[in-house]
C-alpha positions as CSV (number, residue, x, y, z in Angstrom):
1,X,0.0,0.0,0.0
2,X,1.3,3.5,-0.9
3,X,0.0,6.7,0.7
4,X,1.2,10.0,-0.7
5,X,1.6,12.5,2.2
6,X,2.8,15.4,0.1
7,X,3.8,15.8,-3.5
8,X,7.3,14.5,-2.8
9,X,6.9,12.3,0.2
10,X,5.2,8.9,0.3
11,X,4.7,6.2,2.9
12,X,4.8,2.5,2.0
13,X,3.3,-0.3,4.1
14,X,3.3,-4.1,3.7
15,X,2.1,-7.0,5.9
16,X,2.8,-10.8,5.5
17,X,1.2,-13.8,7.2
18,X,2.9,-17.2,6.9
19,X,1.2,-20.4,8.0
20,X,3.5,-23.4,8.8
21,X,2.5,-27.0,9.0
22,X,3.4,-27.3,12.7
23,X,4.8,-25.2,15.5
24,X,8.3,-25.6,17.1
25,X,8.8,-26.3,20.8
26,X,12.3,-26.4,22.3
27,X,12.5,-28.2,25.7
28,X,15.2,-29.4,28.0
29,X,13.8,-32.0,30.3
30,X,10.6,-30.7,31.8
31,X,11.5,-27.0,31.1
32,X,10.2,-25.4,27.9
33,X,12.6,-22.9,26.5
34,X,10.7,-21.8,23.4
35,X,7.2,-22.5,22.1
36,X,6.7,-21.0,18.6
37,X,3.1,-21.2,17.2
38,X,2.6,-22.3,13.5
39,X,1.8,-18.8,12.3
40,X,4.3,-15.9,11.7
41,X,3.3,-12.3,11.1
42,X,5.4,-9.5,9.6
43,X,4.8,-5.8,9.1
44,X,7.0,-3.2,7.3
45,X,6.5,0.6,7.1
46,X,8.8,2.9,5.1
47,X,8.8,6.4,3.8
48,X,10.7,8.1,1.0
49,X,11.2,11.3,-0.8
50,X,10.5,11.3,-4.5
51,X,12.3,13.8,-6.8
């Protein structure tokens, strides 16, 4: 998505969703160190001057 703020300045935005087949769990004995769900989200926002 691109939004023009002024004649020479614009903002750009993007979002991603990634679905995995299974999550990841890292454990040592009975202690769980990490538990990653099977979905990842990403968002990016940027701005730039156009001449």
